Structures are given as C-alpha cells and as structure tokens.
N, C-alpha and C positions, 0 to 999 in steps of 0.2 A: 569466561564467556564475554568478556567486555567487549563491546562494539559489534556483538553479534545479535541477530533478531531473535527475540523471545520466540519460543513455540510452545505447543500445548496451551493454546489460549482460546477461549470462547469469544463470541462477540460481546458478551457481557463483561469479560475481562477487559476488553478494548474500551467499552463505554465507561467503566470504571477508572480508567487510566485518564481517559477525557476528563472525567469529572475532578480527578485529583489534581490534575494540571490546571484546570480552570480554577480551583479552589486554592492555588497558591503553591502546591507540590511540597508540603511539609508533612511532618509525621502525624500532625493533626487534622489534616486536610480532609474533607469529607469526600468519600467514593461514591455515596449514594444519590446525590443530586448535583445539579450544576448543569453540565451540558445534556445528560439525560436524567430523568427521574426513575430511580429504581425502587420499588417499594418491597418492604420485607426481607431485604437481602436477596432479591430476585436473581436467580442464575438460570431459570428455564422459563418457557413460555413465550409470550408475545414480546418482541423487541420493540421498545417504544421509539417514537420518533424524536429527533433531536430537539431541545428547547430553543426558543427564539433567544438570540444574543449570545449563543454558545460560542467560546473562544478557542475550544479544541473538540474535535469530533470526529467520527469515522465518516470518511468521504462517501458520496453516493457512488453508484456504479459509473455515471457519466463523468463526474469529477475525477476519479481514480483512473479511467480509462484515458482521459486526456492527458493527465499528468505523466502516464506511462508512454502513450503511443504518438500523440499529435506532433506533428513535424515542426510547428510554429512557424513563425515568419510571415504570417498572412492570414486573411480570413477563410482561405480554402486550400490550405497546403496539403491536407489529407493526414493520413495515419501510416506509421510503420508498422510492420508485422511484429516486430519485436521492441522491447523497451531501450534496446541498445542502440537505436535509431538506424535499423537495418531491416530489410527484407528476408535476408537469407537466414538459415539456421544458425544460432550460435554455436561456438565451440564449449564443450563443457569444462569448466576449470577444475584443476587439481587444488591440492592444499597442502601445506607444510604441517608439522607436529602441533602446531597451536591453531589452525583452522584459518590462516590467512589464504585467501584466494591467489591462486598463480598468475592472474591477468593484471592485477594492478587496477587502474581506474579507466583504462582505453580499450578499444578494441570489441570485437562483436563476441563476446563470451558471456557465460552466465553459469549460475551453479545449479545444475540439473543432471539427471541420467545418474545419481550415485557417484559422481566423479571425484568429489572431495571427500576422498577418505582420510579421515585423522581420529585421535583419541579412541583408537580402536572400534570405530564405528564405520559401518559401510555406507559412506555417504553421511552428511551432516551439514548444518549451517555454517557458514562462514563468515568472516568479517566484513561489514558493510562497506563498500566502496573499492573491495578488492577483487571484484568479479566481472570486470569490464566496464564500458562506457555507460554513463547516466542517460537518461531520457534527455530530451530537447529541453526540458524544464529544470534539468540538474538532480532528478530523482534516481538514485541507484538501487540496483537489485529488485526493480519491479517485474522482470522476467528471471524466474528463478528464485532460489533460496528458502523463501516461504511463500505459499499462497496467502493472500491478504484478503481481511474481511472489508466488505463495503456495504453500505446502507440501502442497496438496490435503488429504488426512487425515492427513499428517504421516509415513506410512510410506515406507520406501524405494522408489524407483520410477524408470522410465524417462521420466516425464513429470511436469511441474509446472503449476501453473495460472497464469492470468492474469486479472486482474479489473480493473475501472474504464475501460477504454478510454482511447484516446492522443488527442492534439492533431489527428490525422488522421482520426477517425472519426465517424460520424454520432450524433445524439442516442441512437439505439438502441444504439449500441456503448458508451455510457457510462452506461447505466442497469443497474438491478440485476439484470435478467434476462439480461444478456449476460455472457460469460465463455467462456473456451476454455482448452485445454491445449496444451503445446509440449514440445519436448524441452528438459531443463534447459540444454543448450548453446546454445539460441536466443539471438539479439540481434536488435535492430532500433531504429531511431530514434524509435520510439513505445513502447519497454520500459523500465521502470525499477523500483523498489521502495520500500516502507516496510519498517522493521523493528520487531519487538516486543521488549519487555523487561518483567520482572517489576517492578512498582512497589506501594508501599505507600500507603495513606491516599488512593487515588483518588476516594473519595466514590461511587463507583457504587452506585446504591440497591438494584439486585437481586442475587440469589445464584443461582449456577448450579445445574442440577438435580441434578448429583452431589454436592452439599454440598462442592465444592472450595473453597478460600479464596484460591487463587492468582488475582490480578488482572494483567492484561497492559495494558501501555502501548505504544502506538505511538510509536516513536522519531521525535523532532522534531515530534510532533503534540501532545503534553501529554494524552493521553487515557488513560482507563481502559477496558478492556472485559474480559468474562468469556468462559471457554470453553463457549459454548453454541450448539447448533444453531440455525440461523437460523429454523427452522419449529417448534422445540420450545418456545418461550416462551409 
C-alpha cells in the first residue's frame, strides 16, 4: 500500500500524526502533545483546537477548500468545481493490479464511483498522483480517493469536517459543493486526511485579507495556500 492514502482513520488519528511529525517523527516521538493536546489517550469527544506554534496540523475548512479548488493567479480568480482544475465532471479512473491509477498526473480524472477495482476489491484507494491533474497549488487527489478531515473553523468542537469525496462516491460527492461533518472519532474505508504545515518561499502570488504573512503548505503535496475565506477573494 505504499504511496496510497491511509483510510479507516479518525480525526484523532490525524491529530496524532500531526503531533508525531511535530515532535520529530521518530519511534519515541510523542503523539499526545504538540500540535494538539490529547489527554488520557483521547479517542472520542471534543476535538481540541490546534496549539499555537504548531508545525503540522489538520487544515481548516477554508484552508483545505482553497488548496483544492482555488484557481490562483490573482486575488479574485475564483474557484473550480473540481480539484482537477475543471468545472466539468471528471472521468473515473481504473487501476492495475497494484492499485496505480490509469490517468497518471494529468487530465480531468479522479478516483471515484468505484472505478478502481484491484486487489479483489470493488473499488479501492489508489496511488497518490496517478488519478489526474493536481489542484492549482499542486495538491493531488483532493477530488476523490478519500474524503479528508478538516478542522472546520478551527475551534474546539464535537464535530469535524470532511471534504473531497472518496473512491466510492459519485461525481457530485467529489465536487466543491459537497462536504459534510462527522464526529471526530468517525472512521471509514473512504476517510483519510492531508496535513498542513507552515512553509516559506511558496511563491503564492496573492496576500490574505487580514495582512497575515503565514503561508501554509499541504503536507506531501508541495503547495502553498493562504488563510482566506473561499468567497472573500
């Protein structure tokens, strides 16, 4: 399963990976504190807010949305319907015997509608970067493959968001208009995550409306994004 998204993961799992990475990503690195403070092995209940100074964390709804759908290139460029930089429904990828998507890294494709049948499964996750074009900020598989956790507004809460749609959804489920919330302990074979991290020198041309200079990068996607509301550009 190398280079494929993990699934069956809760928001708390994503928070623990954030902590582990922030603490050095070694066999002895703590998963209970750092980006998020998780008390007593917490796996249910209220999801805490990210701690100040976190270097890896679950993106907010606005951060995730912009990384996926924003057209880039200016302060009012608008948003695509799909994270493949397209407004038309993508074509569902198929997959070979090892789960490599049929589209490569170009074109309006996505892993959805149970099209990627491999490993004796009726649809499954596929190798990152083989399911069509990346977003304008270089993030792959933000439409399809797995629905991804987000931190909603970033405030503590009993729910967290999911965006992007999974391998088992329809085209409408992987569009920018789709999304839903779940308890942070929820898991599923179609649920995964990206993480965000502060980066410098991202080359993102626009500035955010609050004059903030912090630029966020989506882990393993090599992109920059700003904290800006999706409809406020």
